[in-house]
LUMNUKOL-371606 format. One record per residue: y, z, x of N, C-alpha, C, O in turn; residue in one letter. Coordinates in pm, 1 decimal. Layout:
REM residues N
<node><n_Y>Y</n_Y><n_Z>Z</n_Z><n_X>X</n_X><ca_Y>Y</ca_Y><ca_Z>Z</ca_Z><ca_X>X</ca_X><c_Y>Y</c_Y><c_Z>Z</c_Z><c_X>X</c_X><o_Y>Y</o_Y><o_Z>Z</o_Z><o_X>X</o_X><aa>a</aa></node>
...
***
This chain:
REM residues 48
<node><n_Y>11416.0</n_Y><n_Z>11651.5</n_Z><n_X>2706.0</n_X><ca_Y>11460.3</ca_Y><ca_Z>11574.2</ca_Z><ca_X>2822.7</ca_X><c_Y>11468.5</c_Y><c_Z>11662.4</c_Z><c_X>2947.0</c_X><o_Y>11444.5</o_Y><o_Z>11616.0</o_Z><o_X>3058.4</o_X><aa>m</aa></node>
<node><n_Y>11502.3</n_Y><n_Z>11789.3</n_Z><n_X>2927.3</n_X><ca_Y>11513.4</ca_Y><ca_Z>11878.4</ca_Z><ca_X>3042.0</ca_X><c_Y>11378.6</c_Y><c_Z>11893.8</c_Z><c_X>3111.5</c_X><o_Y>11372.0</o_Y><o_Z>11907.3</o_Z><o_X>3233.7</o_X><aa>a</aa></node>
<node><n_Y>11271.1</n_Y><n_Z>11891.6</n_Z><n_X>3032.8</n_X><ca_Y>11139.1</ca_Y><ca_Z>11906.4</ca_Z><ca_X>3091.4</ca_X><c_Y>11106.8</c_Y><c_Z>11786.4</c_Z><c_X>3180.4</c_X><o_Y>11053.0</o_Y><o_Z>11804.0</o_Z><o_X>3289.7</o_X><aa>n</aa></node>
<node><n_Y>11138.7</n_Y><n_Z>11664.9</n_Z><n_X>3135.6</n_X><ca_Y>11112.7</ca_Y><ca_Z>11545.0</ca_Z><ca_X>3214.9</ca_X><c_Y>11196.3</c_Y><c_Z>11540.9</c_Z><c_X>3341.4</c_X><o_Y>11147.6</o_Y><o_Z>11500.5</o_Z><o_X>3447.0</o_X><aa>g</aa></node>
<node><n_Y>11320.7</n_Y><n_Z>11582.0</n_Z><n_X>3331.9</n_X><ca_Y>11406.6</ca_Y><ca_Z>11577.5</ca_Z><ca_X>3450.3</ca_X><c_Y>11365.7</c_Y><c_Z>11684.6</c_Z><c_X>3551.5</c_X><o_Y>11378.3</o_Y><o_Z>11663.3</o_Z><o_X>3672.1</o_X><aa>s</aa></node>
<node><n_Y>11316.7</n_Y><n_Z>11799.7</n_Z><n_X>3503.9</n_X><ca_Y>11270.8</ca_Y><ca_Z>11901.1</ca_Z><ca_X>3598.9</ca_X><c_Y>11143.8</c_Y><c_Z>11854.3</c_Z><c_X>3668.6</c_X><o_Y>11121.9</o_Y><o_Z>11885.8</o_Z><o_X>3785.6</o_X><aa>s</aa></node>
<node><n_Y>11060.0</n_Y><n_Z>11779.5</n_Z><n_X>3597.4</n_X><ca_Y>10940.4</ca_Y><ca_Z>11723.4</ca_Z><ca_X>3660.1</ca_X><c_Y>10978.5</c_Y><c_Z>11620.6</c_Z><c_X>3765.5</c_X><o_Y>10919.2</o_Y><o_Z>11616.7</o_Z><o_X>3873.3</o_X><aa>l</aa></node>
<node><n_Y>11077.3</n_Y><n_Z>11537.5</n_Z><n_X>3734.5</n_X><ca_Y>11123.6</ca_Y><ca_Z>11437.9</ca_Z><ca_X>3831.4</ca_X><c_Y>11184.0</c_Y><c_Z>11507.3</c_Z><c_X>3953.4</c_X><o_Y>11163.7</o_Y><o_Z>11462.5</o_Z><o_X>4066.3</o_X><aa>a</aa></node>
<node><n_Y>11257.5</n_Y><n_Z>11615.3</n_Z><n_X>3932.1</n_X><ca_Y>11317.1</ca_Y><ca_Z>11688.4</ca_Z><ca_X>4043.5</ca_X><c_Y>11207.9</c_Y><c_Z>11750.8</c_Z><c_X>4130.6</c_X><o_Y>11218.5</o_Y><o_Z>11752.1</o_Z><o_X>4253.2</o_X><aa>a</aa></node>
<node><n_Y>11103.3</n_Y><n_Z>11802.2</n_Z><n_X>4066.1</n_X><ca_Y>10993.9</ca_Y><ca_Z>11861.6</ca_Z><ca_X>4142.0</ca_X><c_Y>10920.9</c_Y><c_Z>11754.1</c_Z><c_X>4223.0</c_X><o_Y>10886.0</o_Y><o_Z>11777.5</o_Z><o_X>4338.7</o_X><aa>m</aa></node>
<node><n_Y>10897.8</n_Y><n_Z>11638.3</n_Z><n_X>4164.3</n_X><ca_Y>10833.2</ca_Y><ca_Z>11529.2</ca_Z><ca_X>4236.7</ca_X><c_Y>10917.5</c_Y><c_Z>11485.1</c_Z><c_X>4355.7</c_X><o_Y>10864.3</o_Y><o_Z>11456.1</o_Z><o_X>4462.8</o_X><aa>e</aa></node>
<node><n_Y>11049.1</n_Y><n_Z>11480.1</n_Z><n_X>4336.7</n_X><ca_Y>11138.8</ca_Y><ca_Z>11440.9</ca_Z><ca_X>4445.1</ca_X><c_Y>11132.8</c_Y><c_Z>11542.2</c_Z><c_X>4559.2</c_X><o_Y>11130.6</o_Y><o_Z>11503.7</o_Z><o_X>4676.1</o_X><aa>l</aa></node>
<node><n_Y>11130.1</n_Y><n_Z>11670.6</n_Z><n_X>4526.2</n_X><ca_Y>11122.2</ca_Y><ca_Z>11773.5</ca_Z><ca_X>4629.3</ca_X><c_Y>10991.4</c_Y><c_Z>11764.0</c_Z><c_X>4707.3</c_X><o_Y>10990.6</o_Y><o_Z>11779.1</o_Z><o_X>4829.4</o_X><aa>m</aa></node>
<node><n_Y>10881.0</n_Y><n_Z>11739.1</n_Z><n_X>4637.4</n_X><ca_Y>10751.6</ca_Y><ca_Z>11724.7</ca_Z><ca_X>4705.2</ca_X><c_Y>10754.1</c_Y><c_Z>11603.1</c_Z><c_X>4796.4</c_X><o_Y>10707.9</o_Y><o_Z>11609.5</o_Z><o_X>4910.3</o_X><aa>v</aa></node>
<node><n_Y>10808.2</n_Y><n_Z>11491.7</n_Z><n_X>4746.4</n_X><ca_Y>10815.2</ca_Y><ca_Z>11369.5</ca_Z><ca_X>4825.5</ca_X><c_Y>10900.5</c_Y><c_Z>11390.1</c_Z><c_X>4950.7</c_X><o_Y>10860.7</o_Y><o_Z>11351.1</o_Z><o_X>5060.5</o_X><aa>f</aa></node>
<node><n_Y>11017.8</n_Y><n_Z>11451.3</n_Z><n_X>4933.9</n_X><ca_Y>11104.3</ca_Y><ca_Z>11475.8</ca_Z><ca_X>5049.6</ca_X><c_Y>11039.2</c_Y><c_Z>11572.3</c_Z><c_X>5148.6</c_X><o_Y>11055.6</o_Y><o_Z>11558.0</o_Z><o_X>5269.8</o_X><aa>l</aa></node>
<node><n_Y>10966.4</n_Y><n_Z>11669.3</n_Z><n_X>5097.2</n_X><ca_Y>10896.6</ca_Y><ca_Z>11762.0</ca_Z><ca_X>5185.2</ca_X><c_Y>10790.5</c_Y><c_Z>11691.8</c_Z><c_X>5268.0</c_X><o_Y>10777.0</o_Y><o_Z>11718.2</o_Z><o_X>5387.5</o_X><aa>g</aa></node>
<node><n_Y>10714.7</n_Y><n_Z>11602.0</n_Z><n_X>5204.8</n_X><ca_Y>10613.0</ca_Y><ca_Z>11527.2</ca_Z><ca_X>5278.2</ca_X><c_Y>10675.6</c_Y><c_Z>11435.8</c_Z><c_X>5382.3</c_X><o_Y>10626.4</o_Y><o_Z>11427.1</o_Z><o_X>5494.8</o_X><aa>l</aa></node>
<node><n_Y>10783.2</n_Y><n_Z>11367.8</n_Z><n_X>5346.0</n_X><ca_Y>10850.7</ca_Y><ca_Z>11279.1</ca_Z><ca_X>5440.6</ca_X><c_Y>10904.6</c_Y><c_Z>11360.2</c_Z><c_X>5558.5</c_X><o_Y>10891.0</o_Y><o_Z>11318.9</o_Z><o_X>5673.7</o_X><aa>v</aa></node>
<node><n_Y>10965.0</n_Y><n_Z>11473.9</n_Z><n_X>5530.5</n_X><ca_Y>11016.5</ca_Y><ca_Z>11559.4</ca_Z><ca_X>5637.3</ca_X><c_Y>10906.7</c_Y><c_Z>11609.5</c_Z><c_X>5728.3</c_X><o_Y>10924.0</o_Y><o_Z>11614.1</o_Z><o_X>5850.1</o_X><aa>g</aa></node>
<node><n_Y>10792.2</n_Y><n_Z>11647.8</n_Z><n_X>5669.8</n_X><ca_Y>10680.2</ca_Y><ca_Z>11694.0</ca_Z><ca_X>5749.7</ca_X><c_Y>10626.6</c_Y><c_Z>11581.4</c_Z><c_X>5837.9</c_X><o_Y>10595.6</o_Y><o_Z>11603.9</o_Z><o_X>5954.9</o_X><aa>w</aa></node>
<node><n_Y>10615.4</n_Y><n_Z>11460.9</n_Z><n_X>5782.9</n_X><ca_Y>10566.8</ca_Y><ca_Z>11347.9</ca_Z><ca_X>5862.7</ca_X><c_Y>10661.5</c_Y><c_Z>11316.0</c_Z><c_X>5977.8</c_X><o_Y>10617.2</o_Y><o_Z>11287.8</o_Z><o_X>6089.1</o_X><aa>l</aa></node>
<node><n_Y>10791.5</n_Y><n_Z>11320.3</n_Z><n_X>5951.0</n_X><ca_Y>10888.1</ca_Y><ca_Z>11295.4</ca_Z><ca_X>6058.9</ca_X><c_Y>10876.7</c_Y><c_Z>11401.8</c_Z><c_X>6167.6</c_X><o_Y>10879.5</o_Y><o_Z>11369.6</o_Z><o_X>6286.4</o_X><aa>l</aa></node>
<node><n_Y>10864.1</n_Y><n_Z>11527.6</n_Z><n_X>6128.0</n_X><ca_Y>10848.8</ca_Y><ca_Z>11635.3</ca_Z><ca_X>6225.8</ca_X><c_Y>10720.1</c_Y><c_Z>11618.2</c_Z><c_X>6305.7</c_X><o_Y>10718.8</o_Y><o_Z>11639.0</o_Z><o_X>6427.1</o_X><aa>y</aa></node>
<node><n_Y>10612.1</n_Y><n_Z>11580.4</n_Z><n_X>6237.8</n_X><ca_Y>10483.2</ca_Y><ca_Z>11562.0</ca_Z><ca_X>6304.3</ca_X><c_Y>10491.4</c_Y><c_Z>11449.9</c_Z><c_X>6407.7</c_X><o_Y>10441.9</o_Y><o_Z>11464.9</o_Z><o_X>6519.4</o_X><aa>y</aa></node>
<node><n_Y>10553.8</n_Y><n_Z>11337.3</n_Z><n_X>6370.9</n_X><ca_Y>10569.0</ca_Y><ca_Z>11225.9</ca_Z><ca_X>6464.2</ca_X><c_Y>10657.5</c_Y><c_Z>11266.7</c_Z><c_X>6582.2</c_X><o_Y>10628.6</o_Y><o_Z>11231.2</o_Z><o_X>6696.4</o_X><aa>q</aa></node>
<node><n_Y>10765.5</n_Y><n_Z>11341.4</n_Z><n_X>6554.8</n_X><ca_Y>10856.0</ca_Y><ca_Z>11385.1</ca_Z><ca_X>6661.1</ca_X><c_Y>10785.6</c_Y><c_Z>11477.7</c_Z><c_X>6759.3</c_X><o_Y>10802.1</o_Y><o_Z>11464.5</o_Z><o_X>6880.5</o_X><aa>y</aa></node>
<node><n_Y>10706.8</n_Y><n_Z>11571.7</n_Z><n_X>6706.8</n_X><ca_Y>10638.2</ca_Y><ca_Z>11664.6</ca_Z><ca_X>6796.1</ca_X><c_Y>10530.6</c_Y><c_Z>11592.9</c_Z><c_X>6876.4</c_X><o_Y>10509.4</o_Y><o_Z>11625.9</o_Z><o_X>6993.0</o_X><aa>s</aa></node>
<node><n_Y>10462.9</n_Y><n_Z>11496.5</n_Z><n_X>6817.4</n_X><ca_Y>10362.2</ca_Y><ca_Z>11420.8</ca_Z><ca_X>6891.7</ca_X><c_Y>10426.3</c_Y><c_Z>11336.1</c_Z><c_X>7000.4</c_X><o_Y>10372.6</o_Y><o_Z>11327.5</o_Z><o_X>7110.8</o_X><aa>n</aa></node>
<node><n_Y>10538.4</n_Y><n_Z>11274.3</n_Z><n_X>6972.3</n_X><ca_Y>10602.5</ca_Y><ca_Z>11189.9</ca_Z><ca_X>7073.2</ca_X><c_Y>10654.9</c_Y><c_Z>11275.0</c_Z><c_X>7188.6</c_X><o_Y>10650.5</o_Y><o_Z>11231.5</o_Z><o_X>7303.7</o_X><aa>s</aa></node>
<node><n_Y>10703.9</n_Y><n_Z>11394.6</n_Z><n_X>7160.2</n_X><ca_Y>10748.6</ca_Y><ca_Z>11483.0</ca_Z><ca_X>7268.1</ca_X><c_Y>10630.3</c_Y><c_Z>11525.6</c_Z><c_X>7352.9</c_X><o_Y>10641.0</o_Y><o_Z>11530.4</o_Z><o_X>7475.4</o_X><aa>r</aa></node>
<node><n_Y>10517.2</n_Y><n_Z>11556.8</n_Z><n_X>7289.9</n_X><ca_Y>10399.8</ca_Y><ca_Z>11599.7</ca_Z><ca_X>7363.8</ca_X><c_Y>10347.4</c_Y><c_Z>11484.5</c_Z><c_X>7449.4</c_X><o_Y>10308.2</o_Y><o_Z>11506.0</o_Z><o_X>7564.1</o_X><aa>r</aa></node>
<node><n_Y>10346.1</n_Y><n_Z>11362.3</n_Z><n_X>7395.0</n_X><ca_Y>10299.1</ca_Y><ca_Z>11246.7</ca_Z><ca_X>7470.9</ca_X><c_Y>10389.1</c_Y><c_Z>11219.1</c_Z><c_X>7590.4</c_X><o_Y>10339.9</o_Y><o_Z>11188.4</o_Z><o_X>7699.0</o_X><aa>d</aa></node>
<node><n_Y>10520.8</n_Y><n_Z>11229.7</n_Z><n_X>7571.8</n_X><ca_Y>10611.9</ca_Y><ca_Z>11201.1</ca_Z><ca_X>7682.7</ca_X><c_Y>10598.4</c_Y><c_Z>11306.8</c_Z><c_X>7791.7</c_X><o_Y>10607.3</o_Y><o_Z>11273.7</o_Z><o_X>7910.0</o_X><aa>s</aa></node>
<node><n_Y>10577.5</n_Y><n_Z>11431.6</n_Z><n_X>7755.6</n_X><ca_Y>10561.4</ca_Y><ca_Z>11534.3</ca_Z><ca_X>7857.8</ca_X><c_Y>10428.3</c_Y><c_Z>11516.7</c_Z><c_X>7929.5</c_X><o_Y>10419.3</o_Y><o_Z>11541.6</o_Z><o_X>8049.7</o_X><aa>s</aa></node>
<node><n_Y>10325.0</n_Y><n_Z>11474.1</n_Z><n_X>7857.6</n_X><ca_Y>10195.6</ca_Y><ca_Z>11450.3</ca_Z><ca_X>7921.2</ca_X><c_Y>10205.3</c_Y><c_Z>11331.7</c_Z><c_X>8016.5</c_X><o_Y>10145.8</o_Y><o_Z>11333.5</o_Z><o_X>8124.2</o_X><aa>r</aa></node>
<node><n_Y>10280.5</n_Y><n_Z>11227.7</n_Z><n_X>7977.0</n_X><ca_Y>10298.4</ca_Y><ca_Z>11110.1</ca_Z><ca_X>8063.3</ca_X><c_Y>10372.5</c_Y><c_Z>11150.0</c_Z><c_X>8190.3</c_X><o_Y>10337.2</o_Y><o_Z>11103.6</o_Z><o_X>8298.7</o_X><aa>t</aa></node>
<node><n_Y>10473.8</n_Y><n_Z>11234.6</n_Z><n_X>8179.3</n_X><ca_Y>10547.2</ca_Y><ca_Z>11278.0</ca_Z><ca_X>8298.3</ca_X><c_Y>10456.6</c_Y><c_Z>11356.1</c_Z><c_X>8391.8</c_X><o_Y>10463.3</o_Y><o_Z>11337.3</o_Z><o_X>8513.3</o_X><aa>k</aa></node>
<node><n_Y>10372.4</n_Y><n_Z>11443.2</n_Z><n_X>8338.5</n_X><ca_Y>10283.6</ca_Y><ca_Z>11520.0</ca_Z><ca_X>8425.3</ca_X><c_Y>10180.2</c_Y><c_Z>11428.7</c_Z><c_X>8489.3</c_X><o_Y>10141.4</o_Y><o_Z>11451.9</o_Z><o_X>8603.8</o_X><aa>s</aa></node>
<node><n_Y>10135.0</n_Y><n_Z>11326.7</n_Z><n_X>8419.6</n_X><ca_Y>10041.8</ca_Y><ca_Z>11230.4</ca_Z><ca_X>8478.8</ca_X><c_Y>10108.8</c_Y><c_Z>11153.7</c_Z><c_X>8592.2</c_X><o_Y>10046.3</o_Y><o_Z>11129.0</o_Z><o_X>8695.4</o_X><aa>d</aa></node>
<node><n_Y>10234.8</n_Y><n_Z>11115.9</n_Z><n_X>8574.3</n_X><ca_Y>10306.5</ca_Y><ca_Z>11044.6</ca_Z><ca_X>8680.0</ca_X><c_Y>10323.5</c_Y><c_Z>11133.4</c_Z><c_X>8802.9</c_X><o_Y>10308.4</o_Y><o_Z>11086.6</o_Z><o_X>8915.8</o_X><aa>e</aa></node>
<node><n_Y>10354.8</n_Y><n_Z>11261.0</n_Z><n_X>8781.8</n_X><ca_Y>10370.7</ca_Y><ca_Z>11352.0</ca_Z><ca_X>8894.7</ca_X><c_Y>10239.1</c_Y><c_Z>11368.8</c_Z><c_X>8969.0</c_X><o_Y>10237.5</o_Y><o_Z>11377.4</o_Z><o_X>9091.8</o_X><aa>e</aa></node>
<node><n_Y>10129.6</n_Y><n_Z>11373.5</n_Z><n_X>8895.7</n_X><ca_Y>9998.9</ca_Y><ca_Z>11387.6</ca_Z><ca_X>8959.2</ca_X><c_Y>9966.1</c_Y><c_Z>11265.6</c_Z><c_X>9041.5</c_X><o_Y>9913.1</o_Y><o_Z>11277.7</o_Z><o_X>9151.9</o_X><aa>t</aa></node>
<node><n_Y>9996.9</n_Y><n_Z>11146.5</n_Z><n_X>8989.2</n_X><ca_Y>9966.9</ca_Y><ca_Z>11024.7</ca_Z><ca_X>9065.2</ca_X><c_Y>10056.0</c_Y><c_Z>11013.1</c_Z><c_X>9189.1</c_X><o_Y>10012.1</o_Y><o_Z>10960.4</o_Z><o_X>9291.3</o_X><aa>s</aa></node>
<node><n_Y>10180.4</n_Y><n_Z>11061.5</n_Z><n_X>9181.7</n_X><ca_Y>10269.2</ca_Y><ca_Z>11057.1</ca_Z><ca_X>9298.3</ca_X><c_Y>10218.0</c_Y><c_Z>11150.7</c_Z><c_X>9408.2</c_X><o_Y>10226.1</o_Y><o_Z>11119.1</o_Z><o_X>9526.9</o_X><aa>k</aa></node>
<node><n_Y>10165.3</n_Y><n_Z>11266.0</n_Z><n_X>9366.7</n_X><ca_Y>10115.6</ca_Y><ca_Z>11360.9</ca_Z><ca_X>9466.3</ca_X><c_Y>9993.3</c_Y><c_Z>11304.5</c_Z><c_X>9537.5</c_X><o_Y>9973.8</o_Y><o_Z>11332.6</o_Z><o_X>9655.8</o_X><aa>e</aa></node>
<node><n_Y>9910.9</n_Y><n_Z>11226.5</n_Z><n_X>9469.7</n_X><ca_Y>9789.8</ca_Y><ca_Z>11173.0</ca_Z><ca_X>9531.7</ca_X><c_Y>9820.0</c_Y><c_Z>11055.9</c_Z><c_X>9623.5</c_X><o_Y>9736.8</o_Y><o_Z>11022.7</o_Z><o_X>9707.9</o_X><aa>s</aa></node>
<node><n_Y>9935.9</n_Y><n_Z>10992.0</n_Z><n_X>9610.5</n_X><ca_Y>9969.7</ca_Y><ca_Z>10875.7</ca_Z><ca_X>9695.6</ca_X><c_Y>9999.5</c_Y><c_Z>10916.3</c_Z><c_X>9837.9</c_X><o_Y>10029.4</o_Y><o_Z>10831.0</o_Z><o_X>9921.5</o_X><aa>d</aa></node>
***
């Protein structure tokens, strides 16, 4: 039984790692998009 539970624990760690990586990836992309949008707005204001 210990072998099965260690396998389940390993699967859980891999799953949580993937979920954490996806959340970090989405967070970093949204920050990059928002900063790019702000710079685009500043550029359009300067041209007006």
